DRENFIMAR-860533 format. One record per residue (C-alpha): x, y, z; residue number from 0. Coordinates in nm, 3 decimals. Layout:
residues N
[rec [X; Y; Z]; NUM]
...
This chain:
residues 82
[rec [-0.187; 0.858; 0.768]; 0]
[rec [-0.196; 1.260; 0.739]; 1]
[rec [-0.494; 1.174; 0.527]; 2]
[rec [-0.699; 0.905; 0.398]; 3]
[rec [-0.542; 0.721; 0.155]; 4]
[rec [-0.697; 0.738; -0.149]; 5]
[rec [-0.804; 0.317; -0.253]; 6]
[rec [-1.132; 0.170; -0.471]; 7]
[rec [-1.346; -0.100; -0.490]; 8]
[rec [-1.467; -0.247; -0.793]; 9]
[rec [-1.638; -0.561; -0.829]; 10]
[rec [-1.497; -0.779; -1.177]; 11]
[rec [-1.922; -0.910; -1.298]; 12]
[rec [-1.656; -1.165; -1.547]; 13]
[rec [-1.475; -1.337; -1.288]; 14]
[rec [-1.734; -1.216; -0.975]; 15]
[rec [-1.454; -1.075; -0.799]; 16]
[rec [-1.316; -0.793; -0.600]; 17]
[rec [-1.008; -0.518; -0.653]; 18]
[rec [-0.882; -0.287; -0.432]; 19]
[rec [-0.658; -0.054; -0.617]; 20]
[rec [-0.445; 0.207; -0.530]; 21]
[rec [-0.326; 0.425; -0.770]; 22]
[rec [-0.114; 0.670; -0.598]; 23]
[rec [0.129; 0.332; -0.422]; 24]
[rec [0.112; 0.007; -0.724]; 25]
[rec [-0.127; -0.135; -0.489]; 26]
[rec [-0.362; -0.369; -0.626]; 27]
[rec [-0.509; -0.623; -0.400]; 28]
[rec [-0.737; -0.877; -0.566]; 29]
[rec [-1.043; -1.192; -0.418]; 30]
[rec [-1.321; -1.257; -0.295]; 31]
[rec [-1.415; -1.103; -0.005]; 32]
[rec [-1.348; -0.690; 0.018]; 33]
[rec [-1.320; -0.720; 0.407]; 34]
[rec [-0.999; -0.994; 0.334]; 35]
[rec [-0.878; -0.759; 0.064]; 36]
[rec [-0.825; -0.467; 0.309]; 37]
[rec [-0.622; -0.704; 0.515]; 38]
[rec [-0.424; -0.781; 0.240]; 39]
[rec [-0.405; -0.428; 0.179]; 40]
[rec [-0.269; -0.371; 0.450]; 41]
[rec [0.035; -0.646; 0.409]; 42]
[rec [0.136; -0.527; 0.111]; 43]
[rec [0.124; -0.165; 0.241]; 44]
[rec [0.383; -0.350; 0.543]; 45]
[rec [0.604; -0.436; 0.256]; 46]
[rec [0.642; -0.129; 0.105]; 47]
[rec [0.633; 0.095; 0.411]; 48]
[rec [0.976; -0.204; 0.546]; 49]
[rec [1.153; -0.257; 0.219]; 50]
[rec [1.121; 0.155; 0.113]; 51]
[rec [1.026; 0.394; 0.339]; 52]
[rec [1.293; 0.214; 0.630]; 53]
[rec [1.613; 0.105; 0.423]; 54]
[rec [1.875; 0.357; 0.314]; 55]
[rec [1.873; 0.557; 0.085]; 56]
[rec [2.240; 0.408; -0.069]; 57]
[rec [1.982; 0.078; -0.150]; 58]
[rec [1.745; 0.223; -0.307]; 59]
[rec [1.737; 0.293; -0.700]; 60]
[rec [1.633; 0.691; -0.812]; 61]
[rec [1.273; 0.527; -0.813]; 62]
[rec [1.324; 0.361; -0.438]; 63]
[rec [1.440; 0.697; -0.376]; 64]
[rec [1.069; 0.840; -0.499]; 65]
[rec [0.844; 0.559; -0.363]; 66]
[rec [1.046; 0.627; 0.061]; 67]
[rec [0.965; 0.983; 0.083]; 68]
[rec [0.596; 0.945; -0.062]; 69]
[rec [0.523; 0.686; 0.195]; 70]
[rec [0.719; 0.879; 0.515]; 71]
[rec [0.503; 1.261; 0.342]; 72]
[rec [0.209; 0.976; 0.352]; 73]
[rec [0.300; 0.821; 0.700]; 74]
[rec [0.261; 1.011; 1.083]; 75]
[rec [0.359; 0.838; 1.307]; 76]
[rec [0.443; 0.396; 1.337]; 77]
[rec [0.332; 0.246; 1.607]; 78]
[rec [0.535; -0.057; 1.661]; 79]
[rec [0.470; -0.346; 1.882]; 80]
[rec [0.018; -0.375; 1.832]; 81]
């Protein structure tokens, strides 16, 4: 990442769950274990990367192209095979 991605971790008393939210990328993960939420967040980011950042512009809507550009602006490089 070029710079840290802002995400907020909050505990919800009502249902005793944790929520990890990244408003910039519209990622929201809910669960009982904060370390597991980081894994889920990483998986969600990976899906966004493969579905949008790796797509051709003509395959995307205007909103998808904006998301693709945002993702490319966030990431320095991708290390494959890790």
